[in-house]
C-alpha positions as CSV (number, residue, x, y, z in Angstrom):
1,I,120.6,98.4,97.0
2,D,119.8,99.1,100.6
3,H,116.6,97.5,102.0
4,A,115.4,100.8,103.3
5,V,115.9,102.4,99.9
6,K,114.0,99.6,98.1
7,K,111.2,99.9,100.6
8,F,110.9,103.7,99.9
9,I,110.9,103.1,96.2
10,F,108.4,100.2,96.1
11,E,105.9,101.8,98.5
12,K,105.1,104.6,96.1
13,P,101.9,104.1,94.1
14,Q,103.6,105.3,90.9
15,T,106.3,102.7,91.2
16,K,103.7,99.9,91.8
17,E,101.7,101.1,88.7
18,F,104.9,101.3,86.6
19,I,106.0,97.8,87.5
20,K,102.5,96.4,86.9
21,R,102.3,98.0,83.4
22,L,105.8,97.1,82.4
23,K,105.4,93.5,83.5
24,G,102.1,93.4,81.5
25,L,103.9,94.7,78.4
26,L,106.7,92.1,78.8
27,D,104.3,89.3,79.5
28,F,102.6,90.2,76.2
29,L,105.8,90.8,74.2
30,I,108.0,87.9,75.2
31,P,105.8,85.1,73.9
32,L,105.5,87.0,70.6
33,Y,109.3,87.4,70.3
34,I,109.7,83.7,71.0
35,K,107.1,82.8,68.4
36,E,108.8,84.9,65.8
37,G,112.2,83.4,66.6
38,K,113.8,86.6,67.8
39,A,117.1,86.1,69.6
40,Y,116.7,88.9,72.2
41,L,114.7,91.7,73.5
42,T,116.5,94.6,75.2
43,V,114.7,96.7,77.7
44,G,116.3,99.8,79.2
45,I,115.2,101.4,82.5
46,G,116.7,104.7,83.6
47,C,116.3,107.4,86.1
48,T,118.1,110.6,87.0
49,G,121.0,109.1,88.9
50,G,120.9,105.5,87.8
51,R,121.9,104.2,91.2
52,H,118.7,103.6,93.2
53,R,115.3,103.6,91.3
54,S,116.3,102.1,88.0
55,P,118.4,99.3,89.5
56,A,115.7,98.4,92.0
57,I,113.0,98.3,89.3
58,T,115.3,96.3,87.0
59,E,115.9,93.6,89.6
60,K,112.2,93.5,90.4
61,I,111.1,93.1,86.8
62,A,113.8,90.5,86.1
63,M,112.4,88.5,89.1
64,L,108.8,88.9,87.9
65,I,109.4,87.7,84.4
66,K,111.4,84.6,85.2
67,K,108.4,82.5,84.4
68,H,109.2,82.9,80.7
69,P,111.5,80.3,79.1
70,V,114.2,82.8,78.3
71,E,117.5,83.9,79.7
72,I,117.2,87.1,81.6
73,S,120.2,89.3,82.2
74,A,120.0,92.5,84.3
75,V,122.9,94.9,83.7
76,H,123.3,98.0,85.8
77,R,125.4,100.4,83.7
78,D,125.9,103.2,86.2
79,I,126.7,101.3,89.4
C-alpha cells in the first residue's frame, strides 16, 4: 500500500480509535484463547473496496499484536 494512502488512512481520528479498540480487544482475547488451548483465532477486517483501508489496518494490527506468543498471519483476500 502506498505510503501516501497509509498516511491518509492513519491520520483520521476514527481510524486511530478503531485500531486502539481492536488492539485492546485482541490483547484481552488472545491470552484467554491461549489459556483455553484454542488453536486459532480468526479476525476479519473489511471495507468497501478491500484494497486500501482494510489491508492497511490489517497490517498495522498484525504488527501491534506481535508481542503475543502466537503465529500471526495477515491474508489480504481482495488484493
